[in-house]
N, C-alpha and C positions, 0 to 999 in steps of 0.2 A: 567655538568654543572650545576652552583645551581638551585634548584629547586623553584621557588620563584612563587607566586599569582602576576600574570599580568592584570588581568580585574576586576577593582574595581564597587563596585554598581549593578551588573547585569543589566548593562543597554544593555548590549545586546539581553538581550532576544529580545526585541521591535523587533528588525529584523526577528528574526525568527518567533515571533508572528504574525505580518502582512503576512507574506511569507505562513503561514501555513494558514492564513485566507484566502488568496488567492486561496490557495491547496483545498480549504473545499468549498467556493464559486461555484468553477468548478469542482466540482467531479459529479455532479450530471448531467452536463450540455449534455453530448456526448447524452446523449437516449434525452434529450429534443429538444437540436437543430438537432437532426436529424430528430428526428419524428414529433416535434411539428412544429417547421420552417423549415425545408424544404420538410417536408411531405412524406419521405418517412420510410422504415419498418425496422425491426430485422436485415435482414441479412447486414444493411448497418450501422447500430448502432456498430455490431458484426466487420466489415472490417474495420469502422470509430476507434473503439478499438486494433482491432489487429495489426494494420498498425503504429499508435501511440506507442503503443507499441515495434514494432518491433524495429523503431527510437532509443527508450532512451535504450536498451540494446547495443549496443556497444557504444553509447554516453556515458553511462558510464563505460564504461571501460576504453576509449579514454583516457576522463578529468579523469580518478582515475590515469593511468597512467603517463599523462603530471605532475600531479601536485608533484606525488608523486618522479618526476624525477628532478623536478626541485626545489623540496623542499618550494614551494610557495606555499599557503591559500587561503589569503583572497581575491588578483585578481581570482579567481576562483568562489567566491563569486557573485564579484559585474558581472561576466559574465553571471551567470547562471539568477539573480536576472534581472537585467537589460534587457540581453536576453531575459527571460518570458515575460517583459513588450514592448519589440516592437514587438516579435514575435506576442503577444495576439494583438496587433493593428491593425496587418492582417487581422483580423476579419471581419473589415470595408471592405477589400474587397473580401471577401467570398461572394458568391454571388449559388454556385453551392457543390455538395459532395465530389467533388476531390479538387478544391479550400480552402473548410475547411480542409481536409485530411490534405491538402497542411500544411497549420497552424498548426494543430496539432503535423506535424510532428519535423516541422522548430521548434515550442515552446519548443518538449522534447530533440530534441539535445542541443539547447542551456541551458535550466534547469535541467539538467545533470549535466552542469560543476559544478554547489554547492552541489552539492550531495554527493560526493567522502569524501569531505574535511570540511562539518559541524562538523561530531563529532574531527576529529581531530585538529582544531581551537580550538576550546574550550579545549579539553584537552590540549593543547601545551599551551596554555595562565592561565593555573591554573596549581596551586601545584597540584602533585599525590596523598595526602593525601585527596584530596576535589574532584576527580573526581567520586566520586559516587555521590557528594551530587547536585556536579553538573551538572551530566549527568541526575539526577532525577528531578531536576530543569528544565534540558532542554526538557525531556520528558514531563512534566505536562506544561509548556508554549506549547510547536508544539501542542498537544493534544487539548489543549483549544482555541488553535487558528484556529486548525480546524474545531471544534465546532462554533466556531463564528463566522467563514465562511457558514456555514449550516444552523445556524440559520437565521443570517441575509439574505441568498438568502431567505428561507420560507416567512420572514418579509415581503422584499422587495418585492413578488411577495403576498402576500394578503392584505398588505396594499397602496402598491403604483402603479404596474402595473396591478394586476389581473393576468386574464392568458390570454396574450395577447401574442403571441409566438414573436409579430414582436419589441419584447424591449430583446431578449434571446441573441443577438450581444452585448448587452450594459453592460450583467453580467459578459462577457468578457473582456471587457475595463476598467469594473470595477477590477476588479480583474487586471490586469496588472495594474492599478495605486497603487493596494495595493503594486504590487511586487517592481515597482518605489521607495513607500516611504518605504520598506524593503530594498532597496538598500542604499539609502539616512544615514537610518539607521546603517548600516552595515560598512559604513565610516566613520561616524560621532563615533562609540560605540566602535570598534573591531582592534587592531593595527594587523600587520601582527607579528605571534610569534618570536622571540629568539632565539625558540628550538625549535627540528625538534624530533617525534618520528614514528618508523615503524610499521607497521600495525601488522609485524610479533611477535614484543612483546605485543599484544594485545590480544592474544590468546584468556585471562580471559573472554573480553566482548563479548557476545554476540550480535546481531539484529532481535529480533522479530519486525515486524512489527505491530502496536499495530491494523493498520486499515488494511483492508482487502479489497482491491479495485479492480476492473471489467480489471485496467492495468495496466503496471506495471509502478508504480510513487512512488517510495520511496521518506521521507524524508532526511533520510542520511545513509549511508551504511561505517559500518565498515571494512568488509570483502567484498574483491571480487576476483574472478579470473582474474588472468594477466601474458601474457608470461614469467617474471619474477619470477612468485610466484611458478613454481615449480623444486623442492627442488632435483628434482628425486627419491622422497618416493612413492612406488603406493597407490592409494586409495585400503582399503581391499576390498575385494568380498563383503562379509558383507553391507560395508558401499557401496560400488556404488549400490547394492539391493536397501537398505534405503532411497537413493538417488532417484533412481529411480520411490518407491512408494511414497515419499513427491511431487515428480513431476507429479505422474500419479493423487494423490488425490486431487491438487492444478488444474488439469487439470478439472477433474469432479466439484469440485468447482468453477470455473471459467468458467464452459459450463451453469449451473444455473445463474450466478449470471449478465452475460451479456445479458440473455432475460429476466431474472424477471422483471426488472423496464420498459421493455418494454409493458412485458403480464399485467402490473399493470396501466400502461398508456392508452394502445389499449380495451383490454378487460374487465376493470374493470372497465374502464374512469374516473380515478384518474386525477387533475387536475396539473399544474404544483407544487403548496405549497406541495400537499399533495407528491410528487414526491421528495421534497425538506425534507419535516420530515419524507419520510421511511428513504432517507441516512442517517438523524439526528438520527436518533433511531439504527439504526443499529452501529452508532459510536459509539452512548453512550452507547450502550450494549457493547463494547469493551473496551470501557474506565470503567465501573462499576467493567468487571468482571476482567479487568489484574490488579488492585488494589487488589486481593487477589487471583490469579491463584496459585503464587509463594510459597501464605503461604498454600492454599490447598491441592496443590501438595506433598509438603513438610509432609501434614499430613494424607494424603489419598494415596498417591501415583500417580505417573503423568499418568503411562501405565494407571490403572484405570479410570482416571478422564480425559485421552484423547480419552479411548474408547468409556465412554457413551459421553463426545461431537463429536465427531462422531457417533455414533449412531443417537443421538437426530439432527444431518443434515438431515441423512438418512430421520429419520421419516418428517421433515418439507418440504423435498423434492416433497417425494411423497405424504405428502400432499397437496402441491401445486399444484405436478399432477393431484389430486382427484378434485383440487376448479378451475385449468380451462377448467376439462369438464362438471361443471357447471355453468362455470361464465358469470355474468352479469352487468350491470353497476349498483353497489348498494353500497353503504358508509360501510355495515355490512363486505361487503369481502374485500372493501380498508382495513378497518382496520384490521383486521384480517393479509389484506398483510402488513401490517406496522410491525403488533407485531411479525408477523414471521421474518420479514428481521430484528429488532432489538434482536430476540432471536439468530438466525444467528449470527451477532455480536459478542453477549458476547458468545457462545461457541468460534468464534476464537481464544480466549486470551489462555484456554486450550489447543487445538490443536498446537498454535503454539509455546506454551512456549513446549508444549510435544514433538514436533517434534525437536525443537532447542535442547531439552533434549537427544531424541533419536540420532542426530547427535554426541553431544558430548559423548555419552555413548560409541560409537564406532569406533571412530577417536582418542580419545587419547589425550593428552599434545600437541605433535608434528603438529599432522595430523589436531586441532580442526581449524585455523583460515580457513586454505584451504578448509577443507569440507564443512564450513557454507559461503565459498566465492562458492563454489558449489551449495550449495542449494538455495544460493540468485538465482543467474541464471539461474541456472534450473526453479525455480519455474518462475522465469520472460518468458522463452520461451513455459512454460507450457499456461501459460496467452495470449499470442501472439498467440498459437494455436488456444486455448478453445475458445477464441475471435469469430476467423474466423469460428470457425466449431459451434460455439453455435447457430449464427445467419444463417448456411444452416439447422441444425439440426428444428431449432424452423420455417423456413420457410416451408421446405416443410413437414415435419412431425408433426407440432402443435406444441405448448408452453408444453401439456402435455407431450409428449414425450420427449422432451427433457430435463424437470424435471426429470421423472423416469427415464432415462438413467443416467445422474446425478448421480442417488442415485445407481445407479446398482454400475456406475466406482468407488464412494465412499466406498460403503460397499467392493467389492473387492481388493481395494489400503489399507482398514482400515485391514484387514485379514494378509496380509504381511509387515504392518509398525508394526505391535503390535509383531507380530511374531519372527523377526528381532531382537527387543529389550528386549524378555523375558530374564528375569536372568542376563541382564548387568547391571552395577553399570558406576554412574558416578565418573568424577576426582572428589577429594574434592576440586580444585583448579577453577570450577566450580560456579558460583555466579546463584542464580534464577532472582536477580535484573539485567533486561537490558535494552541495550539502544535500541530506537526503527529505525524502516525501517520506 
């Protein structure tokens, strides 16, 4: 089929900017809503994060399989965005933790409809020669939307609502309105593609998450595991071990990330605006270092940078464990926590790129797409388990124990991951330029 450019003037970026703005606005809200609005503790933050994540993973597979089977894309984006709008309005009816979790789970199931098709619809509406430029713009717009959402939330707290938790449901309503506007923008600017691309042909394209989150909520996925993806080729034992190591690392990361914002809110006395700024610092750290991660990895070696980034996380986790011992309500400690959280975001770029490169090294051309699908799925499972586990550990053993345990897990997983990729080479077909998840 003739390869032609079908989407002029980049007008369709508006829809994705608005949807990511809504995602950024809601990113810190589980912690704030459960602790400040409902008056509950870290166990319920972990439970809400875990159950919402658990709803998203099968939904992702369900919507992705249907979209690939019927060869339609645009309708699933509209289902996702309109569904997000409708489900978030349910927050007005949520008066306890179980009703709140139900809203989150319905939201995750519906918004996931837009995730497996977002990258494909862009590529199917573009000439192949422009894919690199188009995906780069898409990444930049998605990231800027998330940052705008976090900044908007911080400004609204500081300039408009103050530290009153009674306004927190309205943040979800506002986010829902942005999803509705995103739906309208997509309806007006993106046509249904006249050509279809199989995911199996996109093994060159990677799917690193620029932003690391305490729940599994990617903005787009290129590769995912489905029943139809089993082509009879077995995953090699070293690749299976490597996938286990990355899953183990993600469990350690999220054990920390689920509990840490609650610690800053409860033990250090941060207000709602400071929590938004902490999440904003984390996102900014990821965006800034993501721009240079590929270049620096080529210059110094991705294994070396990954090892240093993992060590940096271990040091920060242990340091925050020490901070938990002497925690008082002080602006200095809150500032240290914000800087630490931002630094952790910056380190993620090197870890995420290093892990994806490791998968590529061990999988080879024929298994790369399938292996990345497993990588995405197992990380999602790790986040589900860590959400629940982190809440329990922090509740019964204390925040310091949770942070130290996370450091021990990351240190253990790092040794296995780095050993498995020693001496392996990346196929020349792999590009360090990645799309986001």
